[in-house]
KEKE-3310 file (N, C-alpha, C; in steps of 0.2 Angstrom, whole numbers, plus 5000, padded with zeros to 4 digits):
npx = (4665:4661:4664:4650:4639:4629:4623:4618:4611:4599:4593:4596:4602:4605:4612:4602:4591:4583:4572:4563:4550:4549:4542:4553:4560:4568:4572:4585:4588:4594:4608:4612:4614:4621:4619:4620:4612:4614:4608:4603:4610:4613:4611:4615:4609:4613:4612:4609:4593:4582:4592:4589:4586:4574:4568:4576:4573:4559:4559:4566:4558:4548:4538:4538:4542:4558:4567:4577:4587:4589:4580:4582:4575:4578:4585:4576:4571:4563:4559:4551:4539:4521:4509:4501:4508:4519:4514:4511:4524:4529:4520:4524:4537:4543:4545:4540:4545:4541:4545:4534:4522:4510:4499:4483:4471:4459:4461:4468:4485:4488:4479:4483:4496:4492:4485:4492:4496:4484:4479:4488:4483:4483:4475:4464:4467:4480:4487:4485:4492:4505:4507:4506:4517:4527:4525:4527:4541:4546:4544:4531:4520:4511:4503:4496:4482:4479:4475:4482:4482:4483:4495:4513:4524:4536:4532:4521:4529:4537:4527:4524:4536:4535:4524:4529:4538:4529:4525:4536:4547:4559:4566:4569:4564:4568:4563:4570:4566:4567:4566:4556:4556:4562:4579:4583:4572:4573:4585:4581:4571:4578:4587:4578:4573:4585:4589:4579:4579:4591:4589:4579:4585:4583:4586:4591:4588:4592:4587:4594:4596:4604:4620:4626:4618:4619:4632:4631:4628:4631:4636:4638:4631:4633:4623:4628:4627:4618:4624:4629:4640:4651:4654:4668:4671:4668)
npy = (4912:4928:4943:4948:4961:4975:4981:4973:4964:4952:4952:4964:4969:4981:4987:4981:4981:4974:4974:4968:4971:4964:4955:4955:4965:4975:4965:4963:4957:4958:4968:4977:4970:4965:4960:4953:4945:4936:4933:4917:4912:4902:4904:4900:4902:4901:4898:4898:4894:4908:4917:4926:4923:4920:4933:4940:4934:4937:4951:4952:4947:4956:4955:4959:4975:4982:4989:4998:5001:4996:4988:4981:4975:4967:4979:4989:5000:4994:4996:5006:5005:5006:4995:4988:4989:4982:4969:4967:4966:4955:4945:4945:4942:4935:4919:4908:4896:4887:4880:4872:4866:4873:4870:4871:4862:4857:4857:4849:4843:4848:4859:4867:4871:4877:4888:4900:4905:4907:4918:4927:4930:4920:4908:4895:4883:4885:4887:4875:4866:4870:4868:4854:4851:4855:4848:4835:4836:4836:4823:4819:4815:4806:4810:4821:4823:4821:4825:4835:4828:4815:4813:4810:4818:4823:4823:4832:4844:4845:4848:4861:4867:4867:4875:4887:4890:4892:4904:4908:4915:4928:4928:4916:4912:4903:4896:4886:4874:4860:4857:4850:4837:4820:4814:4807:4810:4824:4826:4822:4830:4843:4841:4840:4853:4861:4856:4860:4874:4877:4874:4883:4895:4904:4916:4911:4911:4902:4897:4887:4874:4864:4859:4850:4851:4865:4865:4863:4874:4889:4900:4903:4910:4915:4920:4930:4938:4947:4951:4947:4934:4928:4911:4900:4889:4871)
npz = (5272:5270:5280:5289:5285:5289:5279:5269:5276:5281:5294:5305:5321:5333:5348:5357:5370:5384:5397:5411:5423:5438:5453:5461:5458:5444:5430:5419:5404:5391:5386:5376:5364:5348:5331:5315:5302:5287:5270:5267:5278:5293:5309:5325:5342:5358:5376:5394:5401:5404:5400:5390:5377:5371:5372:5364:5351:5351:5350:5338:5329:5329:5339:5351:5359:5361:5375:5371:5357:5340:5326:5311:5296:5281:5277:5281:5294:5307:5320:5326:5320:5318:5325:5315:5304:5308:5309:5296:5290:5297:5292:5279:5278:5289:5296:5309:5322:5336:5352:5356:5345:5342:5333:5325:5332:5326:5313:5298:5294:5281:5280:5291:5287:5275:5279:5283:5271:5264:5272:5268:5255:5245:5234:5239:5233:5227:5239:5246:5237:5238:5252:5252:5245:5253:5265:5259:5257:5269:5273:5276:5268:5269:5279:5277:5278:5291:5308:5321:5333:5329:5325:5329:5341:5334:5321:5322:5325:5313:5304:5309:5305:5292:5290:5295:5284:5274:5268:5261:5268:5271:5283:5296:5312:5325:5340:5352:5344:5344:5357:5365:5362:5361:5361:5349:5340:5340:5334:5321:5317:5317:5307:5296:5297:5295:5282:5274:5276:5271:5257:5253:5255:5266:5278:5295:5312:5326:5341:5354:5366:5364:5361:5352:5340:5338:5333:5319:5313:5304:5311:5328:5342:5359:5373:5385:5400:5395:5382:5366:5361:5350:5346:5345:5331:5330)
capx = (4660:4664:4662:4643:4638:4622:4621:4615:4609:4592:4591:4602:4601:4610:4611:4596:4591:4576:4571:4556:4548:4546:4541:4559:4563:4569:4577:4588:4591:4598:4611:4616:4615:4621:4619:4618:4611:4615:4604:4605:4614:4609:4614:4613:4609:4614:4612:4604:4586:4582:4597:4586:4586:4567:4567:4579:4569:4553:4561:4568:4552:4543:4532:4539:4546:4564:4568:4582:4591:4586:4579:4581:4574:4579:4587:4571:4571:4556:4559:4546:4533:4515:4507:4498:4514:4523:4510:4512:4531:4529:4517:4527:4545:4546:4542:4542:4544:4542:4546:4528:4520:4504:4495:4476:4469:4453:4463:4473:4491:4488:4476:4487:4501:4490:4481:4495:4496:4477:4478:4492:4480:4484:4469:4464:4470:4487:4490:4485:4497:4512:4507:4507:4524:4532:4524:4531:4548:4547:4542:4524:4515:4505:4500:4493:4475:4479:4474:4488:4481:4484:4502:4518:4527:4540:4528:4518:4534:4538:4521:4525:4542:4532:4520:4534:4541:4524:4525:4543:4549:4566:4569:4566:4566:4566:4564:4570:4562:4567:4567:4551:4557:4567:4585:4582:4567:4575:4590:4578:4567:4583:4590:4573:4573:4591:4589:4574:4581:4597:4586:4575:4590:4581:4591:4588:4591:4589:4589:4594:4601:4608:4626:4627:4614:4622:4638:4630:4626:4636:4639:4634:4632:4630:4620:4631:4626:4615:4628:4630:4647:4652:4658:4673:4668:4671)
capy = (4917:4935:4946:4950:4968:4977:4984:4968:4959:4951:4955:4968:4971:4986:4990:4979:4981:4972:4973:4966:4972:4958:4956:4956:4971:4975:4960:4965:4951:4961:4974:4980:4965:4967:4954:4953:4938:4937:4929:4910:4910:4899:4906:4897:4906:4897:4901:4895:4897:4915:4922:4931:4920:4921:4940:4943:4932:4941:4957:4952:4945:4962:4953:4964:4981:4982:4995:5002:4998:4996:4982:4982:4969:4969:4986:4994:5000:4992:4997:5010:5004:5004:4987:4986:4988:4976:4963:4966:4964:4948:4940:4944:4942:4931:4913:4907:4890:4887:4874:4869:4867:4878:4869:4871:4855:4855:4857:4844:4845:4852:4865:4870:4874:4881:4894:4907:4907:4910:4924:4932:4931:4915:4904:4889:4878:4886:4886:4868:4863:4872:4864:4847:4850:4856:4842:4830:4837:4834:4816:4819:4815:4801:4813:4827:4824:4819:4831:4835:4823:4809:4813:4810:4825:4825:4824:4839:4849:4845:4852:4868:4869:4868:4881:4893:4892:4892:4910:4909:4921:4929:4927:4911:4913:4896:4896:4879:4870:4853:4857:4846:4831:4816:4816:4805:4814:4831:4827:4821:4836:4848:4839:4842:4861:4863:4855:4865:4881:4878:4873:4889:4901:4908:4917:4908:4912:4896:4896:4880:4872:4858:4861:4846:4854:4871:4865:4862:4880:4893:4904:4902:4916:4914:4926:4931:4945:4952:4952:4941:4933:4923:4906:4897:4883:4865)
capz = (5272:5271:5286:5289:5285:5290:5273:5265:5281:5282:5300:5309:5327:5336:5354:5359:5377:5386:5404:5414:5430:5442:5460:5465:5455:5437:5427:5413:5400:5385:5388:5370:5359:5341:5327:5308:5299:5280:5266:5267:5284:5298:5315:5332:5348:5364:5383:5399:5402:5407:5398:5385:5370:5368:5372:5358:5346:5350:5347:5331:5326:5330:5343:5357:5359:5366:5379:5368:5352:5333:5323:5304:5292:5274:5277:5284:5302:5310:5328:5329:5316:5322:5326:5309:5299:5311:5307:5288:5290:5300:5287:5272:5278:5294:5298:5316:5324:5343:5355:5355:5338:5341:5327:5326:5333:5322:5305:5295:5293:5275:5281:5296:5283:5270:5281:5283:5264:5262:5275:5264:5249:5241:5234:5243:5229:5227:5246:5247:5233:5241:5258:5251:5243:5259:5269:5256:5258:5276:5274:5279:5262:5271:5285:5275:5280:5298:5313:5325:5338:5326:5323:5334:5342:5329:5315:5323:5324:5306:5301:5311:5301:5285:5291:5296:5278:5269:5264:5258:5272:5271:5289:5300:5319:5329:5348:5354:5340:5346:5364:5368:5359:5363:5357:5342:5336:5340:5328:5314:5315:5316:5300:5292:5297:5292:5275:5271:5276:5266:5251:5252:5256:5271:5284:5300:5319:5329:5348:5356:5371:5361:5358:5346:5335:5336:5329:5312:5310:5301:5316:5335:5347:5366:5377:5392:5403:5390:5376:5361:5360:5345:5348:5340:5327:5332)
cpx = (4663:4661:4655:4643:4631:4619:4616:4612:4601:4589:4597:4599:4606:4608:4605:4596:4584:4576:4564:4555:4545:4545:4547:4563:4564:4574:4579:4591:4595:4601:4615:4618:4616:4622:4617:4618:4610:4610:4607:4609:4610:4613:4611:4614:4608:4614:4608:4597:4586:4588:4595:4586:4579:4565:4570:4575:4562:4554:4562:4562:4546:4537:4532:4543:4552:4563:4572:4585:4586:4586:4578:4580:4574:4581:4582:4571:4564:4555:4553:4539:4527:4513:4505:4504:4519:4520:4511:4519:4532:4526:4520:4534:4547:4542:4545:4541:4546:4543:4540:4524:4514:4500:4488:4473:4463:4455:4468:4479:4491:4485:4480:4493:4498:4487:4485:4496:4489:4476:4482:4489:4480:4477:4470:4468:4478:4491:4490:4491:4504:4512:4509:4514:4529:4531:4528:4538:4551:4545:4535:4518:4509:4501:4496:4486:4474:4478:4480:4488:4483:4491:4507:4520:4532:4537:4524:4523:4536:4533:4522:4531:4539:4528:4524:4537:4536:4524:4531:4546:4557:4570:4565:4568:4563:4568:4564:4566:4561:4567:4562:4551:4562:4573:4585:4578:4569:4580:4586:4574:4572:4585:4585:4573:4579:4591:4585:4576:4587:4594:4583:4579:4587:4586:4588:4592:4588:4591:4588:4598:4605:4614:4628:4624:4617:4628:4637:4629:4632:4640:4635:4636:4629:4628:4623:4630:4623:4618:4628:4638:4648:4656:4663:4669:4672:4669)
cpy = (4923:4938:4949:4958:4970:4979:4979:4962:4958:4954:4958:4971:4975:4988:4987:4978:4979:4971:4971:4968:4966:4960:4958:4962:4971:4969:4962:4959:4953:4967:4977:4975:4967:4960:4956:4946:4939:4932:4922:4907:4907:4900:4903:4902:4901:4901:4898:4898:4903:4920:4927:4929:4922:4929:4943:4940:4936:4948:4957:4950:4950:4960:4957:4970:4981:4989:5000:4998:4998:4989:4983:4975:4971:4976:4991:4994:4999:4993:5001:5010:5003:4997:4985:4984:4983:4970:4962:4963:4956:4943:4939:4942:4937:4925:4911:4899:4890:4880:4869:4871:4872:4876:4869:4864:4852:4854:4851:4847:4850:4858:4870:4874:4879:4888:4900:4909:4910:4917:4929:4933:4926:4911:4898:4883:4879:4885:4879:4864:4864:4868:4857:4846:4850:4850:4836:4830:4835:4827:4815:4818:4810:4804:4819:4828:4822:4825:4830:4829:4816:4808:4812:4817:4827:4826:4831:4845:4850:4849:4859:4871:4871:4874:4887:4895:4892:4898:4912:4915:4921:4928:4921:4912:4906:4896:4889:4874:4863:4852:4852:4839:4827:4816:4813:4809:4821:4831:4826:4827:4842:4847:4841:4850:4863:4862:4859:4872:4882:4878:4880:4895:4906:4910:4915:4910:4907:4896:4889:4879:4866:4860:4857:4849:4861:4871:4864:4869:4884:4897:4903:4907:4913:4920:4925:4938:4950:4954:4946:4940:4927:4918:4903:4891:4877:4864)
cpz = (5274:5277:5285:5289:5285:5284:5269:5270:5280:5288:5303:5315:5330:5343:5358:5367:5379:5394:5406:5421:5433:5449:5464:5462:5447:5435:5420:5410:5394:5387:5382:5365:5352:5337:5320:5305:5291:5277:5266:5273:5289:5304:5321:5337:5354:5371:5387:5399:5406:5405:5393:5378:5367:5368:5365:5351:5345:5348:5340:5327:5326:5334:5350:5356:5364:5370:5375:5362:5345:5330:5316:5300:5285:5273:5279:5291:5304:5317:5330:5324:5320:5321:5319:5304:5301:5309:5300:5287:5292:5295:5281:5272:5283:5295:5306:5318:5332:5346:5355:5349:5337:5335:5329:5326:5328:5314:5304:5295:5287:5276:5286:5292:5278:5272:5281:5275:5261:5266:5271:5257:5244:5240:5237:5239:5228:5234:5248:5243:5236:5248:5257:5249:5249:5263:5266:5257:5265:5278:5277:5273:5264:5277:5283:5278:5288:5302:5317:5330:5335:5324:5330:5335:5337:5323:5316:5322:5317:5302:5303:5307:5294:5285:5291:5289:5272:5265:5261:5262:5270:5277:5293:5307:5322:5336:5351:5350:5341:5353:5368:5365:5362:5359:5350:5337:5335:5334:5321:5312:5314:5309:5295:5291:5293:5285:5271:5271:5271:5259:5249:5252:5261:5276:5290:5307:5323:5336:5350:5362:5370:5358:5352:5340:5333:5332:5322:5309:5308:5306:5322:5339:5354:5369:5384:5394:5399:5384:5372:5360:5355:5347:5343:5337:5330:5339)
residu = (UNK:UNK:UNK:UNK:UNK:UNK:UNK:UNK:UNK:UNK:UNK:UNK:UNK:UNK:UNK:UNK:UNK:UNK:UNK:UNK:UNK:UNK:UNK:UNK:UNK:UNK:UNK:UNK:UNK:UNK:UNK:UNK:UNK:UNK:UNK:UNK:UNK:UNK:UNK:UNK:UNK:UNK:UNK:UNK:UNK:UNK:UNK:UNK:UNK:UNK:UNK:UNK:UNK:UNK:UNK:UNK:UNK:UNK:UNK:UNK:UNK:UNK:UNK:UNK:UNK:UNK:UNK:UNK:UNK:UNK:UNK:UNK:UNK:UNK:UNK:UNK:UNK:UNK:UNK:UNK:UNK:UNK:UNK:UNK:UNK:UNK:UNK:UNK:UNK:UNK:UNK:UNK:UNK:UNK:UNK:UNK:UNK:UNK:UNK:UNK:UNK:UNK:UNK:UNK:UNK:UNK:UNK:UNK:UNK:UNK:UNK:UNK:UNK:UNK:UNK:UNK:UNK:UNK:UNK:UNK:UNK:UNK:UNK:UNK:UNK:UNK:UNK:UNK:UNK:UNK:UNK:UNK:UNK:UNK:UNK:UNK:UNK:UNK:UNK:UNK:UNK:UNK:UNK:UNK:UNK:UNK:UNK:UNK:UNK:UNK:UNK:UNK:UNK:UNK:UNK:UNK:UNK:UNK:UNK:UNK:UNK:UNK:UNK:UNK:UNK:UNK:UNK:UNK:UNK:UNK:UNK:UNK:UNK:UNK:UNK:UNK:UNK:UNK:UNK:UNK:UNK:UNK:UNK:UNK:UNK:UNK:UNK:UNK:UNK:UNK:UNK:UNK:UNK:UNK:UNK:UNK:UNK:UNK:UNK:UNK:UNK:UNK:UNK:UNK:UNK:UNK:UNK:UNK:UNK:UNK:UNK:UNK:UNK:UNK:UNK:UNK:UNK:UNK:UNK:UNK:UNK:UNK:UNK:UNK:UNK:UNK:UNK:UNK:UNK:UNK:UNK:UNK:UNK:UNK)
# end
Protein backbone atom coordinates (compact mmCIF):
# COMPACT_ATOMS: atom_id res chain seq x y z
CA UNK A 1 0.00 0.00 0.00
CA UNK A 2 1.33 3.44 -0.91
CA UNK A 3 2.15 5.92 1.81
CA UNK A 4 -1.06 7.62 3.04
CA UNK A 5 -1.58 11.23 2.00
CA UNK A 6 -3.93 13.73 3.57
CA UNK A 7 -4.93 14.86 0.07
CA UNK A 8 -7.08 11.77 -0.57
CA UNK A 9 -7.67 10.54 2.96
CA UNK A 10 -11.19 9.80 4.17
CA UNK A 11 -10.14 10.89 7.68
CA UNK A 12 -7.22 13.23 8.36
CA UNK A 13 -6.28 14.24 11.92
CA UNK A 14 -3.58 16.78 12.69
CA UNK A 15 -2.23 17.84 16.07
CA UNK A 16 -5.20 16.52 18.04
CA UNK A 17 -5.14 17.46 21.72
CA UNK A 18 -7.73 16.53 24.35
CA UNK A 19 -7.76 17.26 28.07
CA UNK A 20 -10.34 16.76 30.80
CA UNK A 21 -10.70 18.57 34.10
CA UNK A 22 -11.00 16.10 36.98
CA UNK A 23 -11.12 16.38 40.73
CA UNK A 24 -7.41 15.59 40.78
CA UNK A 25 -6.55 18.21 38.17
CA UNK A 26 -6.26 18.29 34.39
CA UNK A 27 -5.95 14.93 32.63
CA UNK A 28 -4.42 15.13 29.15
CA UNK A 29 -4.99 12.05 26.97
CA UNK A 30 -4.08 13.34 23.48
CA UNK A 31 -0.98 15.46 22.92
CA UNK A 32 -0.78 16.11 19.20
CA UNK A 33 -2.07 12.94 17.53
CA UNK A 34 -1.76 12.73 13.72
CA UNK A 35 -3.47 10.14 11.49
CA UNK A 36 -4.64 9.64 7.90
CA UNK A 37 -6.97 6.80 6.87
CA UNK A 38 -7.43 6.00 3.21
CA UNK A 39 -10.46 4.66 1.32
CA UNK A 40 -10.88 0.93 1.94
CA UNK A 41 -8.25 0.86 4.69
CA UNK A 42 -8.88 -0.82 8.05
CA UNK A 43 -6.73 0.68 10.80
CA UNK A 44 -6.40 -0.63 14.33
CA UNK A 45 -6.03 1.54 17.42
CA UNK A 46 -4.62 -0.07 20.54
CA UNK A 47 -3.72 1.15 24.01
CA UNK A 48 -4.64 0.53 27.65
CA UNK A 49 -7.86 1.80 29.18
CA UNK A 50 -7.65 5.53 29.74
CA UNK A 51 -5.03 6.06 27.03
CA UNK A 52 -7.39 8.17 24.91
CA UNK A 53 -8.74 5.71 22.32
CA UNK A 54 -12.38 6.71 22.89
CA UNK A 55 -11.46 10.39 23.00
CA UNK A 56 -9.78 10.13 19.61
CA UNK A 57 -12.75 8.26 18.13
CA UNK A 58 -15.26 10.75 19.56
CA UNK A 59 -13.29 13.64 18.11
CA UNK A 60 -12.91 11.89 14.75
CA UNK A 61 -16.65 11.20 14.72
CA UNK A 62 -17.43 14.87 15.47
CA UNK A 63 -19.05 13.90 18.77
CA UNK A 64 -16.63 15.95 20.88
CA UNK A 65 -14.61 19.10 20.26
CA UNK A 66 -10.86 18.67 20.78
CA UNK A 67 -8.89 21.26 22.71
CA UNK A 68 -6.64 21.75 19.68
CA UNK A 69 -5.94 20.23 16.30
CA UNK A 70 -7.82 19.77 13.02
CA UNK A 71 -10.16 17.04 11.77
CA UNK A 72 -10.89 16.70 8.05
CA UNK A 73 -13.34 14.23 6.53
CA UNK A 74 -13.21 13.66 2.78
CA UNK A 75 -11.05 16.75 2.47
CA UNK A 76 -13.42 19.03 4.37
CA UNK A 77 -12.18 20.64 7.57
CA UNK A 78 -14.92 19.78 10.06
CA UNK A 79 -13.20 21.01 13.22
CA UNK A 80 -15.18 24.21 13.71
CA UNK A 81 -18.47 23.28 12.06
CA UNK A 82 -21.63 24.22 13.98
CA UNK A 83 -23.50 21.36 15.63
CA UNK A 84 -26.17 21.13 12.91
CA UNK A 85 -23.55 20.71 10.18
CA UNK A 86 -21.59 18.21 12.28
CA UNK A 87 -24.77 16.14 12.63
CA UNK A 88 -25.28 16.21 8.87
CA UNK A 89 -21.72 15.01 8.25
CA UNK A 90 -22.18 12.19 10.75
CA UNK A 91 -25.46 11.06 9.22
CA UNK A 92 -24.17 11.15 5.65
CA UNK A 93 -20.59 9.99 6.11
CA UNK A 94 -19.87 8.17 9.39
CA UNK A 95 -20.98 4.86 10.89
CA UNK A 96 -20.41 4.01 14.57
CA UNK A 97 -20.09 0.70 16.41
CA UNK A 98 -19.66 0.74 20.19
CA UNK A 99 -18.73 -1.86 22.79
CA UNK A 100 -22.37 -2.03 23.83
CA UNK A 101 -24.82 -2.37 20.97
CA UNK A 102 -27.26 0.42 22.01
CA UNK A 103 -30.08 -1.17 20.03
CA UNK A 104 -33.62 0.11 20.57
CA UNK A 105 -35.20 -2.67 22.65
CA UNK A 106 -38.75 -2.21 21.37
CA UNK A 107 -37.75 -2.53 17.71
CA UNK A 108 -36.89 -5.64 15.69
CA UNK A 109 -33.44 -6.20 14.26
CA UNK A 110 -34.82 -5.17 10.86
CA UNK A 111 -36.21 -1.87 12.14
CA UNK A 112 -33.10 -1.09 14.21
CA UNK A 113 -31.07 -1.26 10.99
CA UNK A 114 -33.68 0.47 8.82
CA UNK A 115 -34.21 3.44 11.13
CA UNK A 116 -30.99 5.38 10.29
CA UNK A 117 -31.83 5.10 6.59
CA UNK A 118 -35.35 6.40 7.15
CA UNK A 119 -33.96 9.32 9.18
CA UNK A 120 -31.71 10.07 6.19
CA UNK A 121 -34.75 10.17 3.90
CA UNK A 122 -35.12 6.62 2.56
CA UNK A 123 -38.58 5.13 2.19
CA UNK A 124 -39.57 2.46 4.70
CA UNK A 125 -39.68 -0.19 1.97
CA UNK A 126 -36.22 0.57 0.59
CA UNK A 127 -34.72 0.90 4.08
CA UNK A 128 -36.13 -2.45 5.16
CA UNK A 129 -34.94 -4.10 1.95
CA UNK A 130 -31.36 -2.94 2.52
CA UNK A 131 -31.60 -3.82 6.24
CA UNK A 132 -32.66 -7.35 5.34
CA UNK A 133 -29.76 -7.62 2.88
CA UNK A 134 -27.20 -6.49 5.46
CA UNK A 135 -28.59 -8.75 8.17
CA UNK A 136 -28.50 -11.66 5.74
CA UNK A 137 -24.83 -10.99 4.97
CA UNK A 138 -24.13 -11.12 8.69
CA UNK A 139 -25.89 -14.47 9.10
CA UNK A 140 -28.99 -13.02 10.74
CA UNK A 141 -31.63 -13.74 8.11
CA UNK A 142 -33.60 -15.81 10.62
CA UNK A 143 -33.41 -13.06 13.25
CA UNK A 144 -34.75 -10.07 11.31
CA UNK A 145 -38.01 -9.91 13.25
CA UNK A 146 -36.52 -10.65 16.66
CA UNK A 147 -36.13 -7.94 19.28
CA UNK A 148 -32.72 -7.47 20.94
CA UNK A 149 -33.77 -9.33 24.10
CA UNK A 150 -34.46 -12.40 21.95
CA UNK A 151 -30.93 -12.47 20.55
CA UNK A 152 -27.51 -13.42 21.92
CA UNK A 153 -24.86 -10.82 22.64
CA UNK A 154 -22.99 -11.66 19.45
CA UNK A 155 -26.16 -11.43 17.38
CA UNK A 156 -27.02 -8.06 18.90
CA UNK A 157 -23.56 -6.74 18.07
CA UNK A 158 -23.86 -7.95 14.48
CA UNK A 159 -27.12 -6.01 14.24
CA UNK A 160 -25.19 -2.97 15.47
CA UNK A 161 -22.59 -3.53 12.73
CA UNK A 162 -25.36 -3.69 10.11
CA UNK A 163 -26.89 -0.50 11.49
CA UNK A 164 -23.51 1.30 11.34
CA UNK A 165 -23.12 0.41 7.65
CA UNK A 166 -26.77 0.99 6.69
CA UNK A 167 -26.26 4.44 5.18
CA UNK A 168 -23.18 3.35 3.20
CA UNK A 169 -20.80 5.53 5.24
CA UNK A 170 -17.36 6.42 3.93
CA UNK A 171 -15.89 6.18 7.46
CA UNK A 172 -16.56 3.51 10.09
CA UNK A 173 -15.51 4.16 13.69
CA UNK A 174 -15.61 1.17 16.04
CA UNK A 175 -14.86 1.55 19.75
CA UNK A 176 -14.01 -1.86 21.28
CA UNK A 177 -16.74 -3.47 19.14
CA UNK A 178 -16.08 -6.94 20.55
CA UNK A 179 -14.95 -5.92 24.03
CA UNK A 180 -18.15 -7.14 25.73
CA UNK A 181 -18.10 -10.60 24.14
CA UNK A 182 -16.44 -13.92 24.98
CA UNK A 183 -13.34 -14.78 22.91
CA UNK A 184 -15.08 -17.12 20.46
CA UNK A 185 -17.97 -14.74 19.83
CA UNK A 186 -15.56 -11.80 19.67
CA UNK A 187 -13.61 -13.43 16.83
CA UNK A 188 -16.79 -14.28 14.92
CA UNK A 189 -18.20 -10.76 15.19
CA UNK A 190 -14.86 -9.21 14.21
CA UNK A 191 -14.65 -11.46 11.14
CA UNK A 192 -18.16 -10.32 10.16
CA UNK A 193 -17.26 -6.66 10.62
CA UNK A 194 -13.94 -7.07 8.79
CA UNK A 195 -15.48 -8.90 5.82
CA UNK A 196 -18.33 -6.43 5.43
CA UNK A 197 -15.99 -3.44 5.74
CA UNK A 198 -13.75 -4.96 3.06
CA UNK A 199 -16.69 -5.61 0.73
CA UNK A 200 -18.14 -2.12 1.10
CA UNK A 201 -14.76 -0.36 0.81
CA UNK A 202 -15.37 1.78 3.87
CA UNK A 203 -12.39 3.35 5.65
CA UNK A 204 -12.40 2.00 9.20
CA UNK A 205 -10.74 2.92 12.49
CA UNK A 206 -11.18 0.14 15.05
CA UNK A 207 -10.15 0.59 18.68
CA UNK A 208 -9.47 -2.72 20.38
CA UNK A 209 -7.53 -4.20 23.26
CA UNK A 210 -7.35 -7.53 21.42
CA UNK A 211 -3.92 -7.73 19.78
CA UNK A 212 -4.85 -10.89 17.85
CA UNK A 213 -7.67 -9.01 16.11
CA UNK A 214 -5.47 -5.97 15.53
CA UNK A 215 -2.96 -8.06 13.55
CA UNK A 216 -5.55 -8.58 10.80
CA UNK A 217 -5.75 -4.85 10.06
CA UNK A 218 -3.82 -2.94 7.41
CA UNK A 219 -2.02 -0.75 9.91
CA UNK A 220 -2.05 -0.60 13.71
CA UNK A 221 -1.32 2.42 15.89
CA UNK A 222 -0.71 2.47 19.63
CA UNK A 223 -1.61 5.47 21.75
CA UNK A 224 1.37 6.22 23.97
CA UNK A 225 1.63 9.38 26.05
CA UNK A 226 -0.99 11.04 23.90
CA UNK A 227 0.75 10.32 20.57
CA UNK A 228 0.03 7.73 17.87
CA UNK A 229 2.88 5.34 17.11
CA UNK A 230 2.57 2.97 14.16
CA UNK A 231 3.29 -0.63 15.12
CA UNK A 232 5.27 -3.12 13.02
CA UNK A 233 3.25 -5.79 11.22
CA UNK A 234 3.29 -9.33 12.53
